[in-house]
C-alpha positions in Angstrom: -117.4 -143.5 69.8 -116.6 -140.1 71.0 -113.4 -139.2 73.1 -112.9 -136.2 75.3 -109.8 -135.0 77.1 -110.1 -133.1 80.4 -107.9 -130.4 82.0 -107.7 -131.7 85.6 -111.3 -132.3 86.2 -112.0 -133.6 89.7 -115.0 -135.2 91.4 -115.5 -136.1 95.1 -117.2 -139.4 95.1 -118.8 -141.2 98.1 -118.8 -145.0 98.4 -121.4 -147.2 99.9 -119.9 -146.8 103.4 -120.0 -143.0 103.2 -116.3 -142.5 102.6 -115.4 -139.6 100.3 -112.5 -139.8 97.9 -111.4 -137.2 95.4 -110.9 -138.5 91.9 -109.3 -137.0 88.8 -110.8 -137.7 85.4 -108.0 -139.1 83.1 -110.3 -139.9 80.2 -113.8 -140.2 79.0 -115.7 -141.8 76.1 -119.2 -142.2 74.8 -119.8 -145.8 73.8 -123.2 -146.8 72.5 -124.7 -143.7 73.9 -123.4 -144.1 77.4 -120.7 -141.8 78.9 -117.9 -143.7 80.6 -115.1 -142.2 82.7 -111.6 -143.4 83.7 -110.6 -141.9 87.0 -107.7 -142.1 89.5 -107.8 -141.1 93.1 -106.1 -137.7 93.2 -103.6 -138.9 95.8 -102.6 -142.0 93.8 -99.1 -142.6 92.6 -97.7 -144.8 89.8 -96.7 -148.3 90.8 -93.2 -149.5 90.5 -93.7 -150.5 86.9 -95.0 -147.0 86.0 -98.6 -148.1 85.7 -101.4 -146.1 87.3 -104.5 -148.1 88.2 -107.7 -146.4 87.4 -111.4 -147.0 88.0 -114.1 -147.1 85.4 -117.5 -145.5 86.0 -120.5 -144.7 83.9 -122.7 -141.7 84.2 -126.4 -142.4 84.8 -129.4 -140.4 86.1 -131.1 -141.3 89.4 -134.9 -141.3 90.0 -134.9 -137.5 90.4 -132.9 -136.8 87.3 -129.6 -136.1 89.1 -126.5 -137.3 87.3 -124.3 -139.7 89.2 -121.4 -142.0 88.6 -122.0 -145.8 89.0 -119.8 -148.9 88.8 -120.1 -151.1 85.7 -121.7 -154.3 87.0 -122.0 -156.2 83.7 -118.8 -158.2 83.0 -119.1 -158.0 79.2 -119.8 -154.2 79.4 -116.9 -153.7 81.8 -114.4 -155.7 79.6 -115.5 -153.7 76.5 -115.0 -150.4 78.2 -111.7 -151.4 79.8 -110.3 -152.6 76.5 -111.3 -149.3 74.9 -109.5 -147.2 77.6 -106.5 -149.5 77.6 -106.2 -149.0 73.9 -106.6 -145.3 74.3 -104.0 -145.0 77.0 -101.6 -147.2 75.1 -101.8 -145.1 72.0 -101.2 -141.9 74.1 -98.0 -143.5 75.5 -96.7 -144.2 71.9 -96.8 -140.5 71.1 -94.9 -139.6 74.2 -91.9 -141.9 73.4 
């Protein structure tokens, strides 16, 4: 598994309804040869308990070879990736204390 950290990398993503939202990458990892990204909407704020909710996406190529971000539809795959990022973010918090 390979981790990367980003310095304020932003992407504008379009949902199925054509709505655009700007997201900030807060982490990425390559797991089993697939690149995954944890992102938060750039206008999001922490909840009352200090937690920030993030979305998980994976990078794939479409029919024309263009890279795109897609949701993780497989529950087992999603759980594995979510656990990885949760562990990664939890370990980062330990260093900040």
